[in-house]
ROTINU-414360 format. One record per atom (N, C-alpha, C): x, y, z; residue number from 1; residue in three letters; atom name. Coordinates in pm, 1 decimal, decimal comma. Atoms other than C-alpha are relative to their C-alpha. Layout:
<atoms>
ATOM       px       py       pz   i  aa at
ATOM        X        Y        Z NUM Ala CA
...
</atoms>
This chain:
<atoms>
ATOM       px       py       pz   i  aa at
ATOM     42,1     74,3    107,6   1 Met  N
ATOM   2593,3   -720,8   2745,6   1 Met CA
ATOM    -94,7     91,3    -91,9   1 Met  C
ATOM     77,1    -84,3     93,5   2 Asn  N
ATOM   2459,7   -535,1   2438,0   2 Asn CA
ATOM   -103,0    -78,6    -75,0   2 Asn  C
ATOM    107,6     75,2     64,8   3 Thr  N
ATOM   2117,7   -664,9   2335,1   3 Thr CA
ATOM    -70,7     96,7    -92,5   3 Thr  C
ATOM     62,0    -85,2     96,4   4 Lys  N
ATOM   2002,0   -508,3   2012,4   4 Lys CA
ATOM   -139,5    -48,9    -29,1   4 Lys  C
ATOM    141,3     36,5     33,6   5 Lys  N
ATOM   1630,4   -492,9   1939,7   5 Lys CA
ATOM     -5,0    -66,7   -141,8   5 Lys  C
ATOM      6,0     61,6    123,2   6 Lys  N
ATOM   1544,3   -721,0   1657,6   6 Lys CA
ATOM    -77,3     89,1    -95,1   6 Lys  C
ATOM     74,0    -85,0     87,2   7 Thr  N
ATOM   1451,7   -521,3   1348,1   7 Thr CA
ATOM   -122,7    -69,9    -60,0   7 Thr  C
ATOM    122,4     60,4     46,0   8 Gln  N
ATOM   1102,2   -580,6   1246,7   8 Gln CA
ATOM    -23,4     50,2   -141,7   8 Gln  C
ATOM     36,5    -42,1    135,5   9 Glu  N
ATOM   1009,5   -572,0    879,0   9 Glu CA
ATOM   -111,1    -99,9    -51,3   9 Glu  C
ATOM    109,0     86,2     53,0  10 Gly  N
ATOM    677,5   -704,4    733,7  10 Gly CA
ATOM   -111,3     88,4    -31,3  10 Gly  C
ATOM    113,0    -78,2     42,7  11 Thr  N
ATOM    374,0   -578,4    556,9  11 Thr CA
ATOM   -103,2    -15,2     92,9  11 Thr  C
ATOM    113,1     -7,0    -87,9  12 Val  N
ATOM    101,9   -462,0    777,0  12 Val CA
ATOM   -125,7      9,5    -72,9  12 Val  C
ATOM    116,4    -28,3     79,9  13 Val  N
ATOM   -151,0   -341,0    531,0  13 Val CA
ATOM     42,2      0,1   -142,3  13 Val  C
ATOM    -24,7     -9,6    144,8  14 Gln  N
ATOM   -166,4   -391,7    154,1  14 Gln CA
ATOM   -114,0     28,2    -76,8  14 Gln  C
ATOM    110,1    -37,4     85,7  15 Ser  N
ATOM   -378,9   -259,4   -119,9  15 Ser CA
ATOM      5,0   -101,6   -115,1  15 Ser  C
ATOM      8,2    100,7    108,1  16 Arg  N
ATOM   -478,2   -555,5   -336,5  16 Arg CA
ATOM    -43,3     56,1   -133,0  16 Arg  C
ATOM     53,0    -58,7    117,1  17 Arg  N
ATOM   -656,1   -340,9   -587,8  17 Arg CA
ATOM     93,8     93,4    -67,3  17 Arg  C
ATOM    -94,0    -93,2     53,3  18 Ala  N
ATOM   -361,9   -115,3   -648,3  18 Ala CA
ATOM     55,1    -37,0   -142,9  18 Ala  C
ATOM    -53,1     56,8    134,3  19 Arg  N
ATOM   -195,4   -330,0   -925,0  19 Arg CA
ATOM   -105,2    -39,5    -90,3  19 Arg  C
ATOM    115,0     40,9     88,7  20 Phe  N
ATOM   -536,4   -430,7  -1063,1  20 Phe CA
ATOM    -55,7    127,9    -56,7  20 Phe  C
ATOM     57,6   -129,6     46,4  21 Asp  N
ATOM   -664,8    -70,6  -1093,3  21 Asp CA
ATOM    100,7     97,5    -71,6  21 Asp  C
ATOM   -104,5    -96,4     43,7  22 Tyr  N
ATOM   -337,5    108,1  -1183,1  22 Tyr CA
ATOM    114,4    -75,4    -70,6  22 Tyr  C
ATOM   -119,5     51,4     65,7  23 Glu  N
ATOM    -54,1     49,8  -1424,2  23 Glu CA
ATOM    116,1     74,0     74,3  23 Glu  C
ATOM    -81,2    -70,0    -91,6  24 Ile  N
ATOM    221,5    128,1  -1171,2  24 Ile CA
ATOM    156,1     -3,8    -65,7  24 Ile  C
ATOM   -125,0    -23,8     67,5  25 Ala  N
ATOM    537,6    280,9  -1328,9  25 Ala CA
ATOM    118,9     -5,9    101,7  25 Ala  C
ATOM   -108,7     -9,1    -89,6  26 Asp  N
ATOM    748,5    334,1  -1020,9  26 Asp CA
ATOM    -51,0     -4,5    140,7  26 Asp  C
ATOM     34,7     -5,3   -141,1  27 Thr  N
ATOM    739,5    299,1   -638,8  27 Thr CA
ATOM     98,8     70,7     81,7  27 Thr  C
ATOM    -85,2    -81,0    -84,1  28 Leu  N
ATOM    886,1    512,4   -357,0  28 Leu CA
ATOM    -26,8    -40,3    135,3  28 Leu  C
ATOM     20,7     24,1   -142,3  29 Glu  N
ATOM    937,5    447,7      9,7  29 Glu CA
ATOM     -2,8    137,9     73,8  29 Glu  C
ATOM      6,6   -114,7    -67,3  30 Cys  N
ATOM    820,7    722,7    231,8  30 Cys CA
ATOM    -48,1    -22,3    147,1  30 Cys  C
ATOM     49,3     15,1   -145,3  31 Gly  N
ATOM    771,2    783,1    613,2  31 Gly CA
ATOM   -134,1     65,8     12,4  31 Gly  C
ATOM    130,6    -60,8    -20,4  32 Met  N
ATOM    444,1    880,5    763,8  32 Met CA
ATOM     -0,4     69,6    142,5  32 Met  C
ATOM     17,8    -53,3   -130,1  33 Val  N
ATOM    357,4   1122,0   1048,9  33 Val CA
ATOM   -122,0    -58,3     59,4  33 Val  C
ATOM    108,4     71,0    -68,9  34 Leu  N
ATOM    153,1    919,5   1281,3  34 Leu CA
ATOM     -1,1     20,9    149,2  34 Leu  C
ATOM     13,5     -3,5   -148,7  35 Ala  N
ATOM     21,9    939,6   1636,0  35 Ala CA
ATOM     37,6   -133,0     59,8  35 Ala  C
ATOM    -33,8    114,2    -71,5  36 Gly  N
ATOM    124,4    691,3   1888,6  36 Gly CA
ATOM    -95,4   -111,6     -0,2  36 Gly  C
ATOM    111,2    104,3      1,0  37 Thr  N
ATOM   -206,0    514,6   1900,3  37 Thr CA
ATOM    -10,5    -53,7   -144,3  37 Thr  C
ATOM     -0,8     54,7    136,8  38 Glu  N
ATOM   -190,7    483,1   1517,2  38 Glu CA
ATOM    101,6   -100,6    -29,5  38 Glu  C
ATOM   -100,9     97,8     21,8  39 Val  N
ATOM    139,2    311,0   1520,2  39 Val CA
ATOM    -37,1   -133,8     74,5  39 Val  C
ATOM     23,5    126,1    -77,8  40 Lys  N
ATOM     22,2     63,3   1797,1  40 Lys CA
ATOM   -122,2    -73,0    -75,8  40 Lys  C
ATOM    106,0     65,2     74,1  41 Ser  N
ATOM   -308,5      2,2   1592,6  41 Ser CA
ATOM     50,0    -66,6   -129,3  41 Ser  C
ATOM    -61,5     61,9    117,7  42 Leu  N
ATOM   -102,5    -67,6   1273,2  42 Leu CA
ATOM     80,7   -119,6     34,6  42 Leu  C
ATOM    -70,7    117,8    -40,1  43 Arg  N
ATOM    119,3   -310,3   1458,5  43 Arg CA
ATOM    -89,6   -123,6     27,1  43 Arg  C
ATOM    109,0    102,8    -12,2  44 Asn  N
ATOM   -204,1   -501,0   1541,4  44 Asn CA
ATOM    -78,4    -25,9   -135,1  44 Asn  C
ATOM     62,2     25,6    130,8  45 Gly  N
ATOM   -295,2   -499,1   1170,5  45 Gly CA
ATOM   -121,0     67,1    -24,2  45 Gly  C
ATOM    124,6    -75,8     11,1  46 Gly  N
ATOM   -556,4   -231,1   1201,3  46 Gly CA
ATOM     -7,4    109,3    -97,2  46 Gly  C
ATOM      3,0   -102,0     95,4  47 Gly  N
ATOM   -535,1    -42,8    880,3  47 Gly CA
ATOM    -63,8    -40,0   -135,9  47 Gly  C
ATOM     71,9     27,3    125,5  48 Val  N
ATOM   -723,1    -26,0    543,8  48 Val CA
ATOM     47,1    107,1   -108,1  48 Val  C
ATOM    -51,2    -90,1    103,7  49 Leu  N
ATOM   -578,6    132,2    218,4  49 Leu CA
ATOM   -102,4      2,6   -113,7  49 Leu  C
ATOM     95,2     13,8    105,4  50 Thr  N
ATOM   -894,0     61,6      3,0  50 Thr CA
ATOM    -26,3    128,3    -70,2  50 Thr  C
ATOM     31,5   -122,0     62,0  51 Asp  N
ATOM   -998,5    412,8    -66,8  51 Asp CA
ATOM    102,5    117,3     10,9  51 Asp  C
ATOM   -106,7   -106,2    -24,2  52 Ala  N
ATOM   -662,7    589,1      7,1  52 Ala CA
ATOM     58,3     39,5   -137,5  52 Ala  C
ATOM    -68,6    -50,6    112,3  53 Tyr  N
ATOM   -470,1    805,0   -239,9  53 Tyr CA
ATOM     95,9    110,1     62,5  53 Tyr  C
ATOM    -97,3   -111,3    -28,7  54 Gly  N
ATOM   -177,9   1050,6   -240,6  54 Gly CA
ATOM    -38,1    128,7    -61,5  54 Gly  C
ATOM     26,4   -130,6     52,2  55 Glu  N
ATOM   -209,7   1421,7   -285,8  55 Glu CA
ATOM    108,2     92,0     24,9  55 Glu  C
ATOM   -102,1    -94,5    -24,0  56 Ile  N
ATOM     30,1   1706,5   -326,5  56 Ile CA
ATOM    -72,5    130,2     27,8  56 Ile  C
ATOM     51,4   -131,9    -46,3  57 Arg  N
ATOM    -67,4   2025,8   -136,0  57 Arg CA
ATOM    113,6     85,8     48,2  57 Arg  C
ATOM   -104,5    -99,6    -41,8  58 Lys  N
ATOM    165,7   2327,8   -100,0  58 Lys CA
ATOM    130,2    -67,9     25,7  58 Lys  C
ATOM   -130,3     61,7    -10,1  59 Asp  N
ATOM    493,8   2130,2   -164,7  59 Asp CA
ATOM      9,3    -98,8    105,2  59 Asp  C
ATOM     -6,5    111,4    -97,5  60 Gln  N
ATOM    395,6   1852,5     77,6  60 Gln CA
ATOM    -84,9   -110,0    -60,7  60 Gln  C
ATOM     74,1    116,1     45,7  61 Val  N
ATOM    269,4   1499,7      2,0  61 Val CA
ATOM    -95,5    -51,2    118,8  61 Val  C
ATOM    102,3     42,0   -108,2  62 Trp  N
ATOM    -46,7   1384,8    201,6  62 Trp CA
ATOM    -54,9   -130,9    -39,8  62 Trp  C
ATOM     66,5    120,4     19,2  63 Leu  N
ATOM   -201,8   1044,7    239,8  63 Leu CA
ATOM   -140,7     27,6     45,8  63 Leu  C
ATOM    141,1    -30,6    -31,1  64 Val  N
ATOM   -581,0   1087,5    216,6  64 Val CA
ATOM    -80,9   -137,7     -9,0  64 Val  C
ATOM     91,8    113,6     10,8  65 Gly  N
ATOM   -842,9    821,6    297,0  65 Gly CA
ATOM     44,5   -124,6     61,9  65 Gly  C
ATOM    -42,4    125,6    -62,9  66 Met  N
ATOM   -635,2    556,2    477,4  66 Met CA
ATOM    -65,1     -6,6    135,7  66 Met  C
ATOM     70,4     15,8   -132,6  67 Lys  N
ATOM   -832,2    422,6    771,5  67 Lys CA
ATOM     84,7    -77,2     93,0  67 Lys  C
ATOM    -73,9     72,7   -104,4  68 Ile  N
ATOM   -652,4    316,3   1087,4  68 Ile CA
ATOM    -94,8    -12,0    116,3  68 Ile  C
ATOM     95,0     20,7   -112,8  69 Gln  N
ATOM   -881,5    164,5   1348,7  69 Gln CA
ATOM     52,3     57,4    121,7  69 Gln  C
ATOM    -38,3    -46,4   -128,1  70 Pro  N
ATOM   -880,7    326,0   1689,6  70 Pro CA
ATOM     66,8   -108,9     75,2  70 Pro  C
ATOM    -80,6     91,9    -68,5  71 Tyr  N
ATOM   -627,9    161,8   1913,2  71 Tyr CA
ATOM    -89,3    -64,9    115,9  71 Tyr  C
ATOM     87,0     62,0    -93,9  72 Ser  N
ATOM   -817,1    -99,3   2137,3  72 Ser CA
ATOM     24,4     39,7    144,0  72 Ser  C
ATOM    -24,6    -37,2   -140,7  73 His  N
ATOM   -641,4      6,1   2457,8  73 His CA
ATOM     21,8    144,1      8,4  73 His  C
ATOM    -13,9   -150,9     -9,0  74 Gly  N
ATOM   -648,8    376,2   2370,4  74 Gly CA
ATOM   -102,0     68,3     95,2  74 Gly  C
ATOM     88,2    -80,7    -85,3  75 Asn  N
ATOM   -815,3    655,2   2564,2  75 Asn CA
ATOM    -65,1    116,4    -66,6  75 Asn  C
ATOM     60,3   -121,7     57,4  76 Ile  N
ATOM   -955,0    996,2   2508,1  76 Ile CA
ATOM     87,4     66,7   -110,1  76 Ile  C
ATOM   -104,2    -62,9    101,6  77 Gln  N
ATOM   -634,6   1081,8   2301,3  77 Gln CA
ATOM     -0,4    -79,7   -130,5  77 Gln  C
ATOM     -2,5     95,5    112,6  78 Asn  N
ATOM   -720,1    805,9   2049,0  78 Asn CA
ATOM    -20,7     90,9   -128,8  78 Asn  C
ATOM     13,2    -67,4    120,2  79 His  N
ATOM   -687,4    925,7   1685,3  79 His CA
ATOM   -120,0    -14,5    -83,0  79 His  C
ATOM    112,9     19,9     88,6  80 Pro  N
ATOM   -956,6    993,4   1431,0  80 Pro CA
ATOM     34,6   -103,4   -105,2  80 Pro  C
ATOM    -43,5    113,7     82,2  81 Ser  N
ATOM   -963,1    683,7   1208,0  81 Ser CA
ATOM     45,5     38,3   -144,6  81 Ser  C
ATOM    -28,5    -25,9    154,5  82 Asp  N
ATOM   -957,0    847,3    861,6  82 Asp CA
ATOM     59,7    141,9    -18,3  82 Asp  C
ATOM    -58,1   -128,4      4,9  83 Arg  N
ATOM   -756,7   1164,4    920,9  83 Arg CA
ATOM    105,3      0,9   -121,5  83 Arg  C
ATOM   -103,0     -5,7     95,0  84 Thr  N
ATOM   -516,9   1294,1    645,5  84 Thr CA
ATOM    134,7      8,3     72,7  84 Thr  C
ATOM   -132,6     22,7    -60,3  85 Arg  N
ATOM   -158,8   1204,0    715,5  85 Arg CA
ATOM    112,9     51,7    -86,6  85 Arg  C
ATOM   -106,2    -62,0     76,4  86 Lys  N
ATOM    154,7   1388,9    609,2  86 Lys CA
ATOM     97,9   -113,9    -35,2  86 Lys  C
ATOM   -101,7     99,1     45,3  87 Leu  N
ATOM    410,9   1176,2    411,6  87 Leu CA
ATOM    136,1     65,9     -0,4  87 Leu  C
ATOM   -135,3    -50,3    -15,0  88 Leu  N
ATOM    786,1   1231,1    470,5  88 Leu CA
ATOM     80,1    -37,8   -130,1  88 Leu  C
ATOM    -84,4      9,0    115,7  89 Leu  N
ATOM    986,8   1282,9    149,4  89 Leu CA
ATOM     92,0    115,3    -13,1  89 Leu  C
ATOM    -75,0   -120,9     13,6  90 Asn  N
ATOM   1271,0   1504,1     51,8  90 Asn CA
ATOM    -42,4     80,6   -117,9  90 Asn  C
ATOM     57,7    -98,3     99,4  91 Arg  N
ATOM   1222,3   1807,7   -166,4  91 Arg CA
ATOM     16,2    -44,0   -138,9  91 Arg  C
ATOM    -23,4     45,7    131,7  92 Ser  N
ATOM   1370,5   1650,5   -478,7  92 Ser CA
ATOM   -105,3   -105,1    -36,2  92 Ser  C
ATOM    106,6    101,4     29,9  93 Glu  N
ATOM   1126,7   1351,0   -455,1  93 Glu CA
ATOM   -138,2     58,3     -7,1  93 Glu  C
ATOM    133,2    -56,6     17,9  94 Ile  N
ATOM    832,1   1574,2   -396,2  94 Ile CA
ATOM    -12,4     87,3   -124,8  94 Ile  C
ATOM      4,2    -70,8    134,9  95 Glu  N
ATOM    925,9   1794,2   -697,6  95 Glu CA
ATOM    -23,3    -98,9   -117,5  95 Glu  C
ATOM     17,5     91,1    105,7  96 Arg  N
ATOM    952,4   1480,4   -917,5  96 Arg CA
ATOM   -136,8    -58,2      6,7  96 Arg  C
ATOM    137,5     50,3     -2,4  97 Leu  N
ATOM    614,7   1355,2   -793,2  97 Leu CA
ATOM    -96,0     98,5    -60,2  97 Leu  C
ATOM     77,5   -102,2     55,9  98 Ala  N
ATOM    462,4   1688,3   -865,3  98 Ala CA
ATOM     -1,3      6,3   -144,5  98 Ala  C
ATOM    -12,4      5,6    145,9  99 Asp  N
ATOM    594,6   1675,2  -1222,7  99 Asp CA
ATOM    -80,7   -117,0    -52,2  99 Asp  C
ATOM     77,6    116,5     53,0 100 Glu  N
ATOM    446,1   1323,3  -1273,3 100 Glu CA
ATOM   -146,2     16,7     18,3 100 Glu  C
ATOM    142,8    -28,9    -17,6 101 Val  N
ATOM    111,6   1428,5  -1129,3 101 Val CA
ATOM    -50,9     91,5   -103,3 101 Val  C
ATOM     46,6    -98,7    102,3 102 Lys  N
ATOM     98,8   1722,4  -1374,1 102 Lys CA
ATOM     -5,0    -73,3   -133,9 102 Lys  C
ATOM      6,4     72,4    127,7 103 Gln  N
ATOM    155,4   1466,5  -1655,4 103 Gln CA
ATOM   -113,8   -106,5      0,4 103 Gln  C
ATOM    108,6     78,5    -11,2 104 Gly  N
ATOM   -154,5   1280,6  -1542,8 104 Gly CA
ATOM      9,6   -136,4     76,9 104 Gly  C
ATOM    -20,5    116,5    -83,5 105 Leu  N
ATOM     -9,5   1009,0  -1317,5 105 Leu CA
ATOM    -64,9     27,5    136,0 105 Leu  C
ATOM     68,6    -10,4   -133,3 106 Gln  N
ATOM   -161,4    933,5   -976,7 106 Gln CA
ATOM     87,6    -63,5     97,8 106 Gln  C
ATOM    -73,0     52,8   -115,5 107 Leu  N
ATOM    -15,2    865,3   -633,4 107 Leu CA
ATOM    -87,0   -105,4     64,0 107 Leu  C
ATOM     75,9    110,1    -40,5 108 Val  N
ATOM   -128,7    522,7   -528,0 108 Val CA
ATOM     68,2    -72,5    115,5 108 Val  C
ATOM    -57,7     77,0   -121,1 109 Pro  N
ATOM    -60,5    371,0   -167,2 109 Pro CA
ATOM     -4,0   -137,5    -27,0 109 Pro  C
ATOM     -5,3    149,2     43,3 110 Met  N
ATOM     54,7     18,1   -231,5 110 Met CA
ATOM     -2,7    -83,9    133,5 110 Met  C
ATOM     -6,5     78,9   -121,9 111 Arg  N
ATOM    135,8   -108,3    126,5 111 Arg CA
ATOM     66,3     84,0    119,1 111 Arg  C
ATOM    -69,9    -62,2   -120,5 112 Val  N
ATOM    239,8     -2,1    479,7 112 Val CA
ATOM     66,1   -113,9     63,4 112 Val  C
ATOM    -78,9    106,7    -67,9 113 Tyr  N
ATOM    507,2   -195,0    661,9 113 Tyr CA
ATOM     91,9     74,0     99,5 113 Tyr  C
ATOM    -91,5    -61,3    -89,9 114 Phe  N
ATOM    747,6   -149,7    940,4 114 Phe CA
ATOM    149,4    -31,5    -42,3 114 Phe  C
ATOM   -140,3      5,7     35,8 115 Lys  N
ATOM   1124,6    -93,9    875,1 115 Lys CA
ATOM     76,2     56,6    111,3 115 Lys  C
ATOM    -77,0    -58,9   -106,2 116 Asp  N
ATOM   1363,5    -62,6   1167,3 116 Asp CA
ATOM    -96,3     59,9    109,0 116 Asp  C
ATOM     89,2    -64,3   -100,3 117 Gly  N
ATOM   1064,4      5,0   1391,0 117 Gly CA
ATOM    -82,9    120,0    -48,4 117 Gly  C
ATOM     78,8   -117,1     51,6 118 Leu  N
ATOM    928,2    288,8   1177,4 118 Leu CA
ATOM    -99,6    -50,2   -103,0 118 Leu  C
ATOM    108,6     27,9     92,9 119 Ala  N
ATOM    607,9    273,7    988,3 119 Ala CA
ATOM     35,7     73,6   -140,1 119 Ala  C
ATOM    -32,5    -50,7    126,3 120 Lys  N
ATOM    676,9    319,9    609,4 120 Lys CA
ATOM   -116,6    -33,3    -89,3 120 Lys  C
ATOM     97,2     19,8     97,5 121 Leu  N
ATOM    447,8    357,7    309,2 121 Leu CA
ATOM     67,6    -23,9   -138,4 121 Leu  C
ATOM    -50,5     15,0    137,2 122 Glu  N
ATOM    522,6    225,8    -43,4 122 Glu CA
ATOM    -96,9     65,8    -77,6 122 Glu  C
ATOM     84,7    -91,8     80,3 123 Leu  N
ATOM    384,0    492,3   -273,3 123 Leu CA
ATOM     23,1    -39,1   -142,6 123 Leu  C
ATOM    -20,5     30,2    139,3 124 Gly  N
ATOM    320,3    381,9   -629,8 124 Gly CA
ATOM    -38,2    123,6    -80,8 124 Gly  C
ATOM     35,1   -107,2     93,5 125 Ile  N
ATOM    310,0    621,8   -925,1 125 Ile CA
ATOM    -46,5    -58,1   -117,6 125 Ile  C
ATOM     45,2     71,0    120,2 126 Gly  N
ATOM     92,9    513,7  -1205,1 126 Gly CA
ATOM   -126,1     64,8    -63,8 126 Gly  C
ATOM    121,8    -46,6     62,5 127 Arg  N
ATOM   -206,1    567,7  -1434,4 127 Arg CA
ATOM   -109,8   -107,9      3,2 127 Arg  C
ATOM    103,0    101,1     -6,6 128 Pro  N
ATOM   -542,6    407,0  -1402,7 128 Pro CA
ATOM    -18,6    -88,9   -130,4 128 Pro  C
ATOM     20,6     93,2    115,8 129 Lys  N
ATOM   -605,7    103,0  -1626,0 129 Lys CA
ATOM   -136,7     27,2    -61,7 129 Lys  C
ATOM    131,0     -7,2     69,4 130 Lys  N
ATOM   -882,0    115,8  -1878,0 130 Lys CA
ATOM    -69,8   -124,2     23,4 130 Lys  C
ATOM     88,9    108,8    -31,7 131 Gln  N
ATOM  -1167,0   -129,4  -1837,6 131 Gln CA
ATOM     42,4   -121,0    -75,6 131 Gln  C
ATOM    -40,9    111,5     79,2 132 Tyr  N
ATOM  -1038,4   -348,9  -2122,7 132 Tyr CA
ATOM    134,3    -59,9     43,8 132 Tyr  C
ATOM   -120,2     57,6    -62,7 133 Asp  N
ATOM   -697,2   -379,8  -1956,3 133 Asp CA
ATOM    -26,6    -82,7    114,9 133 Asp  C
ATOM     40,8     77,4   -117,0 134 Lys  N
ATOM   -870,1   -511,6  -1645,3 134 Lys CA
ATOM    -48,0   -129,0    -42,5 134 Lys  C
ATOM     71,1    122,0     48,1 135 Arg  N
ATOM  -1073,1   -756,2  -1847,6 135 Arg CA
ATOM    113,2   -105,9    -51,4 135 Arg  C
ATOM   -114,3     80,9     50,5 136 Ala  N
ATOM   -742,4   -881,3  -2014,6 136 Ala CA
ATOM     71,8    -68,3    116,7 136 Ala  C
ATOM    -81,9     54,1   -119,3 137 Ala  N
ATOM   -576,9   -928,1  -1674,6 137 Ala CA
ATOM    -81,2   -115,6     64,8 137 Ala  C
ATOM     76,5    111,3    -50,7 138 Ile  N
ATOM   -876,7  -1123,8  -1546,2 138 Ile CA
ATOM      8,9   -132,6    -86,7 138 Ile  C
ATOM    -10,4    101,6     93,6 139 Lys  N
ATOM   -877,8  -1341,5  -1861,3 139 Lys CA
ATOM    134,1    -79,4     13,2 139 Lys  C
ATOM   -126,9     55,3    -16,7 140 Glu  N
ATOM   -506,3  -1405,0  -1828,0 140 Glu CA
ATOM     14,8    -92,5    120,9 140 Glu  C
ATOM     -7,5     70,5   -125,9 141 Arg  N
ATOM   -535,4  -1503,5  -1465,1 141 Arg CA
ATOM    -95,7   -126,9     -6,0 141 Arg  C
ATOM     82,0    114,5     21,6 142 Glu  N
ATOM   -829,5  -1738,3  -1547,9 142 Glu CA
ATOM     59,9   -104,7    -80,2 142 Glu  C
ATOM    -70,3     99,3     82,6 143 Asn  N
ATOM   -631,5  -1903,6  -1822,9 143 Asn CA
ATOM    110,2    -79,7     75,7 143 Asn  C
ATOM   -101,6     67,1    -93,5 144 Lys  N
ATOM   -340,1  -1969,4  -1585,3 144 Lys CA
ATOM    -60,9    -93,5     91,3 144 Lys  C
ATOM     72,4     91,8    -89,4 145 Glu  N
ATOM   -580,6  -2119,3  -1339,9 145 Glu CA
ATOM    -40,8   -119,9    -66,4 145 Glu  C
ATOM     57,4    113,2     79,2 146 Glu  N
ATOM   -733,9  -2342,8  -1608,1 146 Glu CA
ATOM    120,4    -99,7    -33,6 146 Glu  C
ATOM   -117,8     75,1     34,5 147 Val  N
ATOM   -380,0  -2458,7  -1716,8 147 Val CA
ATOM     43,0    -81,2    115,3 147 Val  C
ATOM    -41,2     64,9   -122,0 148 Arg  N
ATOM   -288,1  -2526,2  -1357,4 148 Arg CA
ATOM    -88,3   -115,3     46,8 148 Arg  C
ATOM     94,3    102,0    -39,2 149 Arg  N
ATOM   -604,1  -2722,1  -1290,7 149 Arg CA
ATOM      7,3   -118,4    -90,2 149 Arg  C
ATOM     -5,9    101,3    103,7 150 Ala  N
ATOM   -566,2  -2922,4  -1612,2 150 Ala CA
ATOM    127,2    -95,6     36,4 150 Ala  C
ATOM   -130,2     78,7    -31,4 151 Ser  N
ATOM   -207,7  -3025,6  -1517,9 151 Ser CA
ATOM    -17,2    -79,6    132,3 151 Ser  C
ATOM     16,2     69,9   -130,4 152 Ser  N
ATOM   -309,2  -3124,2  -1165,2 152 Ser CA
ATOM   -100,0   -120,1    -27,4 152 Ser  C
ATOM    100,5    107,0     30,8 153 Gln  N
ATOM   -603,9  -3335,9  -1309,7 153 Gln CA
ATOM     88,5   -117,5    -66,7 153 Gln  C
ATOM    -82,3    102,0     65,6 154 Arg  N
ATOM   -349,5  -3511,3  -1543,5 154 Arg CA
ATOM     84,6    -76,7     93,9 154 Arg  C
ATOM    -98,9     67,1   -101,0 155 Gly  N
ATOM   -120,8  -3588,4  -1253,4 155 Gly CA
ATOM    -77,6   -105,9     78,6 155 Gly  C
ATOM     81,3     95,2    -78,1 156 Arg  N
ATOM   -405,3  -3768,1  -1060,9 156 Arg CA
ATOM    -29,6   -126,8    -79,2 156 Arg  C
ATOM     37,3    117,1     88,4 157 His  N
ATOM   -501,6  -3997,2  -1356,3 157 His CA
ATOM    112,7    -97,8    -11,4 157 His  C
ATOM   -110,5     86,8     18,4 158 His  N
ATOM   -149,2  -4129,0  -1385,2 158 His CA
ATOM     27,2    -97,5    126,5 158 His  C
ATOM    -27,3     80,4   -120,8 159 His  N
ATOM   -145,0  -4259,0  -1027,1 159 His CA
ATOM   -104,7   -108,3     31,2 159 His  C
ATOM    116,3     98,8    -29,8 160 Glu  N
ATOM   -467,7  -4467,4  -1052,1 160 Glu CA
ATOM     37,5   -144,3    -28,9 160 Glu  C
</atoms>
């Protein structure tokens, strides 16, 4: 009997500020070079992308600043929590990213998820939003909330 392992796919860590702070033009899926204890810690939801960013060094892409908590059942071989991790992309993707970075765009880690048992990173390419863009986004969100609240208030009065 052939029992295939169920494919796991689900976001483990997400950067909530990425789309708020950056105007994302494109996203890319890339693999990450991780230690075994890092993978186990990620599966338990132990990662933070808050201060993380992508960087290109010597024709390779690196993830800097992502924190992965030490694995709870780890031992002396446990990983350092904020080490720089290599991202796995093919040469043409790296060259394209390098061109976009030269044009002033930045590499923004969006989320970490598992796909077919492998940890993947969704890397966004975008430029930082200006302060007034952020204020406009906040105002739009508040207006939508107000409209939603008003419509739910109206619905309650009709039932009385």
